[in-house]
PDB file of N, CA, C and O in Angstrom:
ATOM      1  N   UNK A   1     -11.196   3.450  48.906  1.00  0.00           N
ATOM      2  CA  UNK A   1     -12.465   3.251  48.226  1.00  0.00           C
ATOM      3  C   UNK A   1     -12.567   4.267  47.093  1.00  0.00           C
ATOM      4  O   UNK A   1     -12.263   5.445  47.275  1.00  0.00           O
ATOM      5  N   UNK A   2     -12.988   3.809  45.946  1.00  0.00           N
ATOM      6  CA  UNK A   2     -13.103   4.638  44.759  1.00  0.00           C
ATOM      7  C   UNK A   2     -14.566   4.830  44.399  1.00  0.00           C
ATOM      8  O   UNK A   2     -15.364   3.899  44.507  1.00  0.00           O
ATOM      9  N   UNK A   3     -14.916   6.024  43.975  1.00  0.00           N
ATOM     10  CA  UNK A   3     -16.282   6.312  43.520  1.00  0.00           C
ATOM     11  C   UNK A   3     -16.339   6.213  42.010  1.00  0.00           C
ATOM     12  O   UNK A   3     -15.410   6.616  41.311  1.00  0.00           O
ATOM     13  N   UNK A   4     -17.451   5.667  41.511  1.00  0.00           N
ATOM     14  CA  UNK A   4     -17.653   5.515  40.079  1.00  0.00           C
ATOM     15  C   UNK A   4     -19.067   5.959  39.738  1.00  0.00           C
ATOM     16  O   UNK A   4     -20.037   5.414  40.265  1.00  0.00           O
ATOM     17  N   UNK A   5     -19.183   6.943  38.860  1.00  0.00           N
ATOM     18  CA  UNK A   5     -20.496   7.405  38.400  1.00  0.00           C
ATOM     19  C   UNK A   5     -20.968   6.485  37.283  1.00  0.00           C
ATOM     20  O   UNK A   5     -20.211   6.165  36.366  1.00  0.00           O
ATOM     21  N   UNK A   6     -22.232   6.063  37.369  1.00  0.00           N
ATOM     22  CA  UNK A   6     -22.813   5.107  36.427  1.00  0.00           C
ATOM     23  C   UNK A   6     -24.072   5.699  35.816  1.00  0.00           C
ATOM     24  O   UNK A   6     -24.870   6.332  36.508  1.00  0.00           O
ATOM     25  N   UNK A   7     -24.245   5.491  34.517  1.00  0.00           N
ATOM     26  CA  UNK A   7     -25.519   5.765  33.850  1.00  0.00           C
ATOM     27  C   UNK A   7     -26.089   4.392  33.487  1.00  0.00           C
ATOM     28  O   UNK A   7     -25.576   3.715  32.597  1.00  0.00           O
ATOM     29  N   UNK A   8     -27.149   3.992  34.181  1.00  0.00           N
ATOM     30  CA  UNK A   8     -27.687   2.642  34.046  1.00  0.00           C
ATOM     31  C   UNK A   8     -28.861   2.592  33.083  1.00  0.00           C
ATOM     32  O   UNK A   8     -29.754   3.439  33.121  1.00  0.00           O
ATOM     33  N   UNK A   9     -28.843   1.580  32.214  1.00  0.00           N
ATOM     34  CA  UNK A   9     -29.955   1.308  31.308  1.00  0.00           C
ATOM     35  C   UNK A   9     -30.532  -0.068  31.670  1.00  0.00           C
ATOM     36  O   UNK A   9     -29.982  -1.090  31.260  1.00  0.00           O
ATOM     37  N   UNK A  10     -31.631  -0.105  32.431  1.00  0.00           N
ATOM     38  CA  UNK A  10     -32.233  -1.398  32.776  1.00  0.00           C
ATOM     39  C   UNK A  10     -33.066  -1.944  31.615  1.00  0.00           C
ATOM     40  O   UNK A  10     -33.417  -1.211  30.691  1.00  0.00           O
ATOM     41  N   UNK A  11     -33.371  -3.221  31.676  1.00  0.00           N
ATOM     42  CA  UNK A  11     -34.225  -3.849  30.665  1.00  0.00           C
ATOM     43  C   UNK A  11     -33.539  -4.054  29.333  1.00  0.00           C
ATOM     44  O   UNK A  11     -34.212  -4.127  28.305  1.00  0.00           O
ATOM     45  N   UNK A  12     -32.226  -4.148  29.317  1.00  0.00           N
ATOM     46  CA  UNK A  12     -31.466  -4.344  28.080  1.00  0.00           C
ATOM     47  C   UNK A  12     -31.507  -5.814  27.665  1.00  0.00           C
ATOM     48  O   UNK A  12     -31.956  -6.671  28.425  1.00  0.00           O
ATOM     49  N   UNK A  13     -31.039  -6.090  26.464  1.00  0.00           N
ATOM     50  CA  UNK A  13     -31.025  -7.468  25.979  1.00  0.00           C
ATOM     51  C   UNK A  13     -29.873  -8.277  26.571  1.00  0.00           C
ATOM     52  O   UNK A  13     -29.903  -9.507  26.554  1.00  0.00           O
ATOM     53  N   UNK A  14     -28.849  -7.581  27.098  1.00  0.00           N
ATOM     54  CA  UNK A  14     -27.700  -8.263  27.700  1.00  0.00           C
ATOM     55  C   UNK A  14     -27.052  -7.341  28.723  1.00  0.00           C
ATOM     56  O   UNK A  14     -27.163  -6.119  28.633  1.00  0.00           O
ATOM     57  N   UNK A  15     -26.374  -7.942  29.698  1.00  0.00           N
ATOM     58  CA  UNK A  15     -25.597  -7.165  30.656  1.00  0.00           C
ATOM     59  C   UNK A  15     -24.285  -6.797  29.971  1.00  0.00           C
ATOM     60  O   UNK A  15     -23.567  -7.673  29.490  1.00  0.00           O
ATOM     61  N   UNK A  16     -23.970  -5.499  29.927  1.00  0.00           N
ATOM     62  CA  UNK A  16     -22.718  -5.099  29.292  1.00  0.00           C
ATOM     63  C   UNK A  16     -22.334  -3.673  29.663  1.00  0.00           C
ATOM     64  O   UNK A  16     -23.164  -2.876  30.101  1.00  0.00           O
ATOM     65  N   UNK A  17     -21.065  -3.377  29.476  1.00  0.00           N
ATOM     66  CA  UNK A  17     -20.535  -2.023  29.653  1.00  0.00           C
ATOM     67  C   UNK A  17     -20.441  -1.406  28.272  1.00  0.00           C
ATOM     68  O   UNK A  17     -19.840  -1.982  27.365  1.00  0.00           O
ATOM     69  N   UNK A  18     -21.040  -0.227  28.113  1.00  0.00           N
ATOM     70  CA  UNK A  18     -21.057   0.451  26.816  1.00  0.00           C
ATOM     71  C   UNK A  18     -19.994   1.530  26.678  1.00  0.00           C
ATOM     72  O   UNK A  18     -19.935   2.202  25.648  1.00  0.00           O
ATOM     73  N   UNK A  19     -19.160   1.709  27.683  1.00  0.00           N
ATOM     74  CA  UNK A  19     -18.089   2.691  27.575  1.00  0.00           C
ATOM     75  C   UNK A  19     -18.351   3.940  28.397  1.00  0.00           C
ATOM     76  O   UNK A  19     -19.270   3.993  29.215  1.00  0.00           O
ATOM     77  N   UNK A  20     -17.524   4.935  28.157  1.00  0.00           N
ATOM     78  CA  UNK A  20     -17.577   6.168  28.928  1.00  0.00           C
ATOM     79  C   UNK A  20     -18.403   7.223  28.226  1.00  0.00           C
ATOM     80  O   UNK A  20     -18.464   7.262  26.998  1.00  0.00           O
ATOM     81  N   UNK A  21     -19.043   8.088  29.016  1.00  0.00           N
ATOM     82  CA  UNK A  21     -19.827   9.216  28.531  1.00  0.00           C
ATOM     83  C   UNK A  21     -19.577  10.374  29.494  1.00  0.00           C
ATOM     84  O   UNK A  21     -18.841  10.227  30.470  1.00  0.00           O
ATOM     85  N   UNK A  22     -20.181  11.505  29.221  1.00  0.00           N
ATOM     86  CA  UNK A  22     -20.064  12.665  30.099  1.00  0.00           C
ATOM     87  C   UNK A  22     -21.461  13.109  30.500  1.00  0.00           C
ATOM     88  O   UNK A  22     -22.345  13.215  29.650  1.00  0.00           O
ATOM     89  N   UNK A  23     -21.670  13.371  31.791  1.00  0.00           N
ATOM     90  CA  UNK A  23     -22.975  13.851  32.246  1.00  0.00           C
ATOM     91  C   UNK A  23     -23.062  15.364  32.012  1.00  0.00           C
ATOM     92  O   UNK A  23     -22.067  15.983  31.632  1.00  0.00           O
ATOM     93  N   UNK A  24     -24.242  15.970  32.235  1.00  0.00           N
ATOM     94  CA  UNK A  24     -24.403  17.407  31.967  1.00  0.00           C
ATOM     95  C   UNK A  24     -23.430  18.310  32.728  1.00  0.00           C
ATOM     96  O   UNK A  24     -23.156  19.425  32.285  1.00  0.00           O
ATOM     97  N   UNK A  25     -22.908  17.850  33.859  1.00  0.00           N
ATOM     98  CA  UNK A  25     -21.967  18.669  34.625  1.00  0.00           C
ATOM     99  C   UNK A  25     -20.512  18.469  34.180  1.00  0.00           C
ATOM    100  O   UNK A  25     -19.605  19.085  34.740  1.00  0.00           O
ATOM    101  N   UNK A  26     -20.288  17.614  33.181  1.00  0.00           N
ATOM    102  CA  UNK A  26     -18.945  17.385  32.666  1.00  0.00           C
ATOM    103  C   UNK A  26     -18.194  16.249  33.322  1.00  0.00           C
ATOM    104  O   UNK A  26     -17.022  16.028  33.016  1.00  0.00           O
ATOM    105  N   UNK A  27     -18.839  15.524  34.218  1.00  0.00           N
ATOM    106  CA  UNK A  27     -18.217  14.400  34.929  1.00  0.00           C
ATOM    107  C   UNK A  27     -18.263  13.143  34.052  1.00  0.00           C
ATOM    108  O   UNK A  27     -19.256  12.895  33.368  1.00  0.00           O
ATOM    109  N   UNK A  28     -17.202  12.367  34.077  1.00  0.00           N
ATOM    110  CA  UNK A  28     -17.168  11.104  33.335  1.00  0.00           C
ATOM    111  C   UNK A  28     -18.090  10.092  34.008  1.00  0.00           C
ATOM    112  O   UNK A  28     -18.040   9.916  35.225  1.00  0.00           O
ATOM    113  N   UNK A  29     -18.929   9.428  33.217  1.00  0.00           N
ATOM    114  CA  UNK A  29     -19.820   8.386  33.723  1.00  0.00           C
ATOM    115  C   UNK A  29     -19.650   7.145  32.859  1.00  0.00           C
ATOM    116  O   UNK A  29     -19.411   7.233  31.655  1.00  0.00           O
ATOM    117  N   UNK A  30     -19.778   5.997  33.497  1.00  0.00           N
ATOM    118  CA  UNK A  30     -19.687   4.726  32.796  1.00  0.00           C
ATOM    119  C   UNK A  30     -21.091   4.282  32.417  1.00  0.00           C
ATOM    120  O   UNK A  30     -21.969   4.196  33.275  1.00  0.00           O
ATOM    121  N   UNK A  31     -21.307   4.000  31.134  1.00  0.00           N
ATOM    122  CA  UNK A  31     -22.621   3.528  30.680  1.00  0.00           C
ATOM    123  C   UNK A  31     -22.680   2.012  30.829  1.00  0.00           C
ATOM    124  O   UNK A  31     -21.839   1.288  30.296  1.00  0.00           O
ATOM    125  N   UNK A  32     -23.691   1.544  31.566  1.00  0.00           N
ATOM    126  CA  UNK A  32     -23.851   0.114  31.833  1.00  0.00           C
ATOM    127  C   UNK A  32     -25.296  -0.282  31.525  1.00  0.00           C
ATOM    128  O   UNK A  32     -26.234   0.445  31.851  1.00  0.00           O
ATOM    129  N   UNK A  33     -25.457  -1.432  30.900  1.00  0.00           N
ATOM    130  CA  UNK A  33     -26.787  -2.000  30.639  1.00  0.00           C
ATOM    131  C   UNK A  33     -26.935  -3.302  31.425  1.00  0.00           C
ATOM    132  O   UNK A  33     -26.000  -4.097  31.519  1.00  0.00           O
ATOM    133  N   UNK A  34     -28.130  -3.502  31.990  1.00  0.00           N
ATOM    134  CA  UNK A  34     -28.441  -4.769  32.658  1.00  0.00           C
ATOM    135  C   UNK A  34     -29.793  -5.267  32.161  1.00  0.00           C
ATOM    136  O   UNK A  34     -30.656  -4.480  31.773  1.00  0.00           O
ATOM    137  N   UNK A  35     -29.961  -6.581  32.179  1.00  0.00           N
ATOM    138  CA  UNK A  35     -31.220  -7.176  31.735  1.00  0.00           C
ATOM    139  C   UNK A  35     -32.357  -6.968  32.727  1.00  0.00           C
ATOM    140  O   UNK A  35     -33.521  -6.904  32.332  1.00  0.00           O
ATOM    141  N   UNK A  36     -32.037  -6.866  33.983  1.00  0.00           N
ATOM    142  CA  UNK A  36     -33.060  -6.750  35.026  1.00  0.00           C
ATOM    143  C   UNK A  36     -33.897  -5.491  34.832  1.00  0.00           C
ATOM    144  O   UNK A  36     -33.412  -4.471  34.341  1.00  0.00           O
ATOM    145  N   UNK A  37     -35.154  -5.584  35.224  1.00  0.00           N
ATOM    146  CA  UNK A  37     -36.076  -4.446  35.153  1.00  0.00           C
ATOM    147  C   UNK A  37     -35.946  -3.615  36.427  1.00  0.00           C
ATOM    148  O   UNK A  37     -35.519  -4.129  37.461  1.00  0.00           O
ATOM    149  N   UNK A  38     -36.309  -2.340  36.360  1.00  0.00           N
ATOM    150  CA  UNK A  38     -36.214  -1.486  37.553  1.00  0.00           C
ATOM    151  C   UNK A  38     -37.406  -1.661  38.484  1.00  0.00           C
ATOM    152  O   UNK A  38     -38.118  -0.705  38.792  1.00  0.00           O
ATOM    153  N   UNK A  39     -37.609  -2.892  38.926  1.00  0.00           N
ATOM    154  CA  UNK A  39     -38.728  -3.228  39.805  1.00  0.00           C
ATOM    155  C   UNK A  39     -38.157  -3.724  41.126  1.00  0.00           C
ATOM    156  O   UNK A  39     -37.371  -4.671  41.152  1.00  0.00           O
ATOM    157  N   UNK A  40     -38.553  -3.081  42.224  1.00  0.00           N
ATOM    158  CA  UNK A  40     -38.142  -3.481  43.569  1.00  0.00           C
ATOM    159  C   UNK A  40     -36.640  -3.652  43.706  1.00  0.00           C
ATOM    160  O   UNK A  40     -36.184  -4.572  44.385  1.00  0.00           O
ATOM    161  N   UNK A  41     -35.861  -2.779  43.073  1.00  0.00           N
ATOM    162  CA  UNK A  41     -34.414  -2.795  43.215  1.00  0.00           C
ATOM    163  C   UNK A  41     -33.690  -3.872  42.425  1.00  0.00           C
ATOM    164  O   UNK A  41     -32.491  -4.075  42.618  1.00  0.00           O
ATOM    165  N   UNK A  42     -34.396  -4.566  41.538  1.00  0.00           N
ATOM    166  CA  UNK A  42     -33.763  -5.651  40.790  1.00  0.00           C
ATOM    167  C   UNK A  42     -32.641  -5.152  39.886  1.00  0.00           C
ATOM    168  O   UNK A  42     -31.603  -5.805  39.778  1.00  0.00           O
ATOM    169  N   UNK A  43     -32.832  -4.008  39.238  1.00  0.00           N
ATOM    170  CA  UNK A  43     -31.788  -3.466  38.358  1.00  0.00           C
ATOM    171  C   UNK A  43     -30.575  -3.027  39.167  1.00  0.00           C
ATOM    172  O   UNK A  43     -29.441  -3.218  38.726  1.00  0.00           O
ATOM    173  N   UNK A  44     -30.790  -2.450  40.328  1.00  0.00           N
ATOM    174  CA  UNK A  44     -29.673  -2.045  41.185  1.00  0.00           C
ATOM    175  C   UNK A  44     -28.872  -3.258  41.643  1.00  0.00           C
ATOM    176  O   UNK A  44     -27.641  -3.236  41.626  1.00  0.00           O
ATOM    177  N   UNK A  45     -29.560  -4.307  42.050  1.00  0.00           N
ATOM    178  CA  UNK A  45     -28.891  -5.535  42.478  1.00  0.00           C
ATOM    179  C   UNK A  45     -28.105  -6.151  41.313  1.00  0.00           C
ATOM    180  O   UNK A  45     -26.979  -6.617  41.491  1.00  0.00           O
ATOM    181  N   UNK A  46     -28.709  -6.147  40.124  1.00  0.00           N
ATOM    182  CA  UNK A  46     -28.024  -6.683  38.947  1.00  0.00           C
ATOM    183  C   UNK A  46     -26.784  -5.857  38.612  1.00  0.00           C
ATOM    184  O   UNK A  46     -25.759  -6.406  38.207  1.00  0.00           O
ATOM    185  N   UNK A  47     -26.878  -4.550  38.779  1.00  0.00           N
ATOM    186  CA  UNK A  47     -25.720  -3.677  38.532  1.00  0.00           C
ATOM    187  C   UNK A  47     -24.567  -4.027  39.463  1.00  0.00           C
ATOM    188  O   UNK A  47     -23.430  -4.163  39.010  1.00  0.00           O
ATOM    189  N   UNK A  48     -24.837  -4.172  40.741  1.00  0.00           N
ATOM    190  CA  UNK A  48     -23.797  -4.491  41.718  1.00  0.00           C
ATOM    191  C   UNK A  48     -23.158  -5.838  41.389  1.00  0.00           C
ATOM    192  O   UNK A  48     -21.932  -5.957  41.392  1.00  0.00           O
ATOM    193  N   UNK A  49     -23.967  -6.844  41.109  1.00  0.00           N
ATOM    194  CA  UNK A  49     -23.435  -8.174  40.773  1.00  0.00           C
ATOM    195  C   UNK A  49     -22.603  -8.128  39.500  1.00  0.00           C
ATOM    196  O   UNK A  49     -21.518  -8.706  39.437  1.00  0.00           O
ATOM    197  N   UNK A  50     -23.120  -7.433  38.480  1.00  0.00           N
ATOM    198  CA  UNK A  50     -22.419  -7.362  37.204  1.00  0.00           C
ATOM    199  C   UNK A  50     -21.081  -6.642  37.336  1.00  0.00           C
ATOM    200  O   UNK A  50     -20.072  -7.116  36.816  1.00  0.00           O
ATOM    201  N   UNK A  51     -21.062  -5.503  38.026  1.00  0.00           N
ATOM    202  CA  UNK A  51     -19.808  -4.769  38.199  1.00  0.00           C
ATOM    203  C   UNK A  51     -18.784  -5.580  38.978  1.00  0.00           C
ATOM    204  O   UNK A  51     -17.607  -5.600  38.618  1.00  0.00           O
ATOM    205  N   UNK A  52     -19.216  -6.247  40.037  1.00  0.00           N
ATOM    206  CA  UNK A  52     -18.298  -7.080  40.817  1.00  0.00           C
ATOM    207  C   UNK A  52     -17.682  -8.158  39.925  1.00  0.00           C
ATOM    208  O   UNK A  52     -16.473  -8.385  39.968  1.00  0.00           O
ATOM    209  N   UNK A  53     -18.500  -8.810  39.129  1.00  0.00           N
ATOM    210  CA  UNK A  53     -18.006  -9.858  38.227  1.00  0.00           C
ATOM    211  C   UNK A  53     -17.079  -9.262  37.162  1.00  0.00           C
ATOM    212  O   UNK A  53     -16.005  -9.803  36.901  1.00  0.00           O
ATOM    213  N   UNK A  54     -17.494  -8.155  36.553  1.00  0.00           N
ATOM    214  CA  UNK A  54     -16.710  -7.536  35.484  1.00  0.00           C
ATOM    215  C   UNK A  54     -15.361  -7.034  35.975  1.00  0.00           C
ATOM    216  O   UNK A  54     -14.380  -7.061  35.232  1.00  0.00           O
ATOM    217  N   UNK A  55     -15.305  -6.578  37.215  1.00  0.00           N
ATOM    218  CA  UNK A  55     -14.062  -6.038  37.776  1.00  0.00           C
ATOM    219  C   UNK A  55     -13.262  -7.084  38.541  1.00  0.00           C
ATOM    220  O   UNK A  55     -12.207  -6.784  39.100  1.00  0.00           O
ATOM    221  N   UNK A  56     -13.770  -8.318  38.562  1.00  0.00           N
ATOM    222  CA  UNK A  56     -13.119  -9.425  39.265  1.00  0.00           C
ATOM    223  C   UNK A  56     -12.914  -9.100  40.740  1.00  0.00           C
ATOM    224  O   UNK A  56     -11.821  -9.242  41.288  1.00  0.00           O
ATOM    225  N   UNK A  57     -14.015  -8.654  41.364  1.00  0.00           N
ATOM    226  CA  UNK A  57     -14.025  -8.313  42.791  1.00  0.00           C
ATOM    227  C   UNK A  57     -15.147  -9.076  43.481  1.00  0.00           C
ATOM    228  O   UNK A  57     -16.097  -9.500  42.822  1.00  0.00           O
ATOM    229  N   UNK A  58     -15.057  -9.256  44.788  1.00  0.00           N
ATOM    230  CA  UNK A  58     -16.201  -9.848  45.497  1.00  0.00           C
ATOM    231  C   UNK A  58     -17.368  -8.869  45.489  1.00  0.00           C
ATOM    232  O   UNK A  58     -17.173  -7.654  45.444  1.00  0.00           O
ATOM    233  N   UNK A  59     -18.569  -9.405  45.533  1.00  0.00           N
ATOM    234  CA  UNK A  59     -19.769  -8.566  45.514  1.00  0.00           C
ATOM    235  C   UNK A  59     -19.768  -7.552  46.661  1.00  0.00           C
ATOM    236  O   UNK A  59     -20.295  -6.448  46.516  1.00  0.00           O
ATOM    237  N   UNK A  60     -19.188  -7.920  47.778  1.00  0.00           N
ATOM    238  CA  UNK A  60     -19.153  -7.033  48.936  1.00  0.00           C
ATOM    239  C   UNK A  60     -18.282  -5.796  48.704  1.00  0.00           C
ATOM    240  O   UNK A  60     -18.383  -4.830  49.459  1.00  0.00           O
ATOM    241  N   UNK A  61     -17.434  -5.807  47.681  1.00  0.00           N
ATOM    242  CA  UNK A  61     -16.563  -4.668  47.387  1.00  0.00           C
ATOM    243  C   UNK A  61     -17.271  -3.582  46.578  1.00  0.00           C
ATOM    244  O   UNK A  61     -16.731  -2.489  46.403  1.00  0.00           O
ATOM    245  N   UNK A  62     -18.478  -3.875  46.082  1.00  0.00           N
ATOM    246  CA  UNK A  62     -19.229  -2.921  45.258  1.00  0.00           C
ATOM    247  C   UNK A  62     -20.498  -2.535  45.994  1.00  0.00           C
ATOM    248  O   UNK A  62     -21.313  -3.396  46.323  1.00  0.00           O
ATOM    249  N   UNK A  63     -20.672  -1.241  46.256  1.00  0.00           N
ATOM    250  CA  UNK A  63     -21.820  -0.745  47.028  1.00  0.00           C
ATOM    251  C   UNK A  63     -22.471   0.414  46.277  1.00  0.00           C
ATOM    252  O   UNK A  63     -21.792   1.339  45.833  1.00  0.00           O
ATOM    253  N   UNK A  64     -23.785   0.353  46.142  1.00  0.00           N
ATOM    254  CA  UNK A  64     -24.528   1.464  45.557  1.00  0.00           C
ATOM    255  C   UNK A  64     -24.651   2.553  46.616  1.00  0.00           C
ATOM    256  O   UNK A  64     -25.346   2.372  47.616  1.00  0.00           O
ATOM    257  N   UNK A  65     -23.981   3.680  46.402  1.00  0.00           N
ATOM    258  CA  UNK A  65     -23.941   4.745  47.400  1.00  0.00           C
ATOM    259  C   UNK A  65     -25.070   5.749  47.220  1.00  0.00           C
ATOM    260  O   UNK A  65     -25.640   6.222  48.203  1.00  0.00           O
ATOM    261  N   UNK A  66     -25.398   6.080  45.975  1.00  0.00           N
ATOM    262  CA  UNK A  66     -26.450   7.067  45.697  1.00  0.00           C
ATOM    263  C   UNK A  66     -27.146   6.720  44.391  1.00  0.00           C
ATOM    264  O   UNK A  66     -26.575   6.068  43.517  1.00  0.00           O
ATOM    265  N   UNK A  67     -28.399   7.173  44.275  1.00  0.00           N
ATOM    266  CA  UNK A  67     -29.121   7.050  43.017  1.00  0.00           C
ATOM    267  C   UNK A  67     -29.961   5.809  42.871  1.00  0.00           C
ATOM    268  O   UNK A  67     -30.166   5.341  41.751  1.00  0.00           O
ATOM    269  N   UNK A  68     -30.455   5.260  43.959  1.00  0.00           N
ATOM    270  CA  UNK A  68     -31.227   4.013  43.863  1.00  0.00           C
ATOM    271  C   UNK A  68     -32.490   4.176  43.021  1.00  0.00           C
ATOM    272  O   UNK A  68     -32.978   3.195  42.461  1.00  0.00           O
ATOM    273  N   UNK A  69     -33.026   5.380  42.918  1.00  0.00           N
ATOM    274  CA  UNK A  69     -34.247   5.617  42.145  1.00  0.00           C
ATOM    275  C   UNK A  69     -33.969   6.367  40.843  1.00  0.00           C
ATOM    276  O   UNK A  69     -34.906   6.811  40.180  1.00  0.00           O
ATOM    277  N   UNK A  70     -32.717   6.513  40.472  1.00  0.00           N
ATOM    278  CA  UNK A  70     -32.321   7.302  39.310  1.00  0.00           C
ATOM    279  C   UNK A  70     -31.493   6.459  38.354  1.00  0.00           C
ATOM    280  O   UNK A  70     -30.933   5.439  38.755  1.00  0.00           O
ATOM    281  N   UNK A  71     -31.410   6.872  37.099  1.00  0.00           N
ATOM    282  CA  UNK A  71     -30.519   6.193  36.157  1.00  0.00           C
ATOM    283  C   UNK A  71     -29.069   6.575  36.398  1.00  0.00           C
ATOM    284  O   UNK A  71     -28.162   5.800  36.094  1.00  0.00           O
ATOM    285  N   UNK A  72     -28.845   7.761  36.940  1.00  0.00           N
ATOM    286  CA  UNK A  72     -27.489   8.180  37.297  1.00  0.00           C
ATOM    287  C   UNK A  72     -27.210   7.721  38.724  1.00  0.00           C
ATOM    288  O   UNK A  72     -27.919   8.101  39.656  1.00  0.00           O
ATOM    289  N   UNK A  73     -26.188   6.913  38.886  1.00  0.00           N
ATOM    290  CA  UNK A  73     -25.889   6.304  40.174  1.00  0.00           C
ATOM    291  C   UNK A  73     -24.438   6.551  40.553  1.00  0.00           C
ATOM    292  O   UNK A  73     -23.597   6.801  39.690  1.00  0.00           O
ATOM    293  N   UNK A  74     -24.151   6.480  41.833  1.00  0.00           N
ATOM    294  CA  UNK A  74     -22.782   6.553  42.330  1.00  0.00           C
ATOM    295  C   UNK A  74     -22.509   5.252  43.052  1.00  0.00           C
ATOM    296  O   UNK A  74     -23.226   4.877  43.979  1.00  0.00           O
ATOM    297  N   UNK A  75     -21.464   4.567  42.619  1.00  0.00           N
ATOM    298  CA  UNK A  75     -21.080   3.278  43.185  1.00  0.00           C
ATOM    299  C   UNK A  75     -19.726   3.443  43.861  1.00  0.00           C
ATOM    300  O   UNK A  75     -18.821   4.065  43.304  1.00  0.00           O
ATOM    301  N   UNK A  76     -19.586   2.892  45.053  1.00  0.00           N
ATOM    302  CA  UNK A  76     -18.323   2.880  45.785  1.00  0.00           C
ATOM    303  C   UNK A  76     -17.683   1.512  45.592  1.00  0.00           C
ATOM    304  O   UNK A  76     -18.336   0.483  45.768  1.00  0.00           O
ATOM    305  N   UNK A  77     -16.403   1.505  45.229  1.00  0.00           N
ATOM    306  CA  UNK A  77     -15.699   0.256  44.957  1.00  0.00           C
ATOM    307  C   UNK A  77     -14.463   0.178  45.857  1.00  0.00           C
ATOM    308  O   UNK A  77     -13.598   1.054  45.821  1.00  0.00           O
ATOM    309  N   UNK A  78     -14.397  -0.869  46.653  1.00  0.00           N
ATOM    310  CA  UNK A  78     -13.266  -1.087  47.556  1.00  0.00           C
ATOM    311  C   UNK A  78     -12.234  -1.978  46.880  1.00  0.00           C
ATOM    312  O   UNK A  78     -12.577  -2.851  46.084  1.00  0.00           O
ATOM    313  N   UNK A  79     -10.987  -1.750  47.201  1.00  0.00           N
ATOM    314  CA  UNK A  79      -9.935  -2.631  46.723  1.00  0.00           C
ATOM    315  C   UNK A  79      -9.234  -2.168  45.463  1.00  0.00           C
ATOM    316  O   UNK A  79      -8.273  -2.808  45.035  1.00  0.00           O
ATOM    317  N   UNK A  80      -9.677  -1.080  44.852  1.00  0.00           N
ATOM    318  CA  UNK A  80      -9.033  -0.559  43.649  1.00  0.00           C
ATOM    319  C   UNK A  80      -8.888   0.950  43.767  1.00  0.00           C
ATOM    320  O   UNK A  80      -9.766   1.624  44.306  1.00  0.00           O
ATOM    321  N   UNK A  81      -7.786   1.475  43.265  1.00  0.00           N
ATOM    322  CA  UNK A  81      -7.675   2.928  43.175  1.00  0.00           C
ATOM    323  C   UNK A  81      -8.239   3.361  41.812  1.00  0.00           C
ATOM    324  O   UNK A  81      -8.615   2.516  40.999  1.00  0.00           O
ATOM    325  N   UNK A  82      -8.295   4.655  41.569  1.00  0.00           N
ATOM    326  CA  UNK A  82      -8.893   5.164  40.324  1.00  0.00           C
ATOM    327  C   UNK A  82      -8.213   4.614  39.075  1.00  0.00           C
ATOM    328  O   UNK A  82      -8.888   4.225  38.121  1.00  0.00           O
ATOM    329  N   UNK A  83      -6.888   4.578  39.077  1.00  0.00           N
ATOM    330  CA  UNK A  83      -6.152   4.109  37.901  1.00  0.00           C
ATOM    331  C   UNK A  83      -6.407   2.629  37.634  1.00  0.00           C
ATOM    332  O   UNK A  83      -6.611   2.232  36.487  1.00  0.00           O
ATOM    333  N   UNK A  84      -6.395   1.814  38.681  1.00  0.00           N
ATOM    334  CA  UNK A  84      -6.635   0.377  38.514  1.00  0.00           C
ATOM    335  C   UNK A  84      -8.075   0.112  38.061  1.00  0.00           C
ATOM    336  O   UNK A  84      -8.321  -0.769  37.236  1.00  0.00           O
ATOM    337  N   UNK A  85      -9.011   0.873  38.602  1.00  0.00           N
ATOM    338  CA  UNK A  85     -10.412   0.727  38.202  1.00  0.00           C
ATOM    339  C   UNK A  85     -10.573   1.042  36.723  1.00  0.00           C
ATOM    340  O   UNK A  85     -11.182   0.265  35.987  1.00  0.00           O
ATOM    341  N   UNK A  86     -10.038   2.164  36.282  1.00  0.00           N
ATOM    342  CA  UNK A  86     -10.158   2.558  34.884  1.00  0.00           C
ATOM    343  C   UNK A  86      -9.475   1.540  33.973  1.00  0.00           C
ATOM    344  O   UNK A  86      -9.986   1.232  32.896  1.00  0.00           O
ATOM    345  N   UNK A  87      -8.328   1.018  34.396  1.00  0.00           N
ATOM    346  CA  UNK A  87      -7.604   0.025  33.589  1.00  0.00           C
ATOM    347  C   UNK A  87      -8.436  -1.248  33.430  1.00  0.00           C
ATOM    348  O   UNK A  87      -8.492  -1.811  32.338  1.00  0.00           O
ATOM    349  N   UNK A  88      -9.074  -1.702  34.492  1.00  0.00           N
ATOM    350  CA  UNK A  88      -9.900  -2.921  34.402  1.00  0.00           C
ATOM    351  C   UNK A  88     -11.117  -2.696  33.499  1.00  0.00           C
ATOM    352  O   UNK A  88     -11.499  -3.579  32.732  1.00  0.00           O
ATOM    353  N   UNK A  89     -11.719  -1.512  33.597  1.00  0.00           N
ATOM    354  CA  UNK A  89     -12.882  -1.212  32.758  1.00  0.00           C
ATOM    355  C   UNK A  89     -12.470  -1.114  31.302  1.00  0.00           C
ATOM    356  O   UNK A  89     -13.123  -1.687  30.429  1.00  0.00           O
ATOM    357  N   UNK A  90     -11.400  -0.397  31.035  1.00  0.00           N
ATOM    358  CA  UNK A  90     -10.954  -0.197  29.654  1.00  0.00           C
ATOM    359  C   UNK A  90     -10.446  -1.485  29.016  1.00  0.00           C
ATOM    360  O   UNK A  90     -10.454  -1.610  27.791  1.00  0.00           O
ATOM    361  N   UNK A  91     -10.003  -2.446  29.832  1.00  0.00           N
ATOM    362  CA  UNK A  91      -9.517  -3.723  29.309  1.00  0.00           C
ATOM    363  C   UNK A  91     -10.647  -4.637  28.848  1.00  0.00           C
ATOM    364  O   UNK A  91     -10.401  -5.622  28.151  1.00  0.00           O
ATOM    365  N   UNK A  92     -11.870  -4.323  29.226  1.00  0.00           N
ATOM    366  CA  UNK A  92     -13.029  -5.143  28.853  1.00  0.00           C
ATOM    367  C   UNK A  92     -13.429  -4.903  27.428  1.00  0.00           C
ATOM    368  O   UNK A  92     -14.385  -5.509  26.945  1.00  0.00           O
TER     369      UNK A  92
END
């Protein structure tokens, strides 16, 4: 299982990956936008669905591990190692 740090922007005009950024602690984070609003977990659910689709994985392979109430989130991804995950993201 691989961990992926996400910086989520809800309420965007389209679901998309905006590339890599660095958080204040120097950790690499993936910037992701989703159309869903942050109401009753809708943005979190949209993030999980979007990442599963973008990475060509079943939805069950993507789990929100931390940050349900924050823009900075930690997602656990099953079925890919770090190198394969980064390659799939960078290929988009």
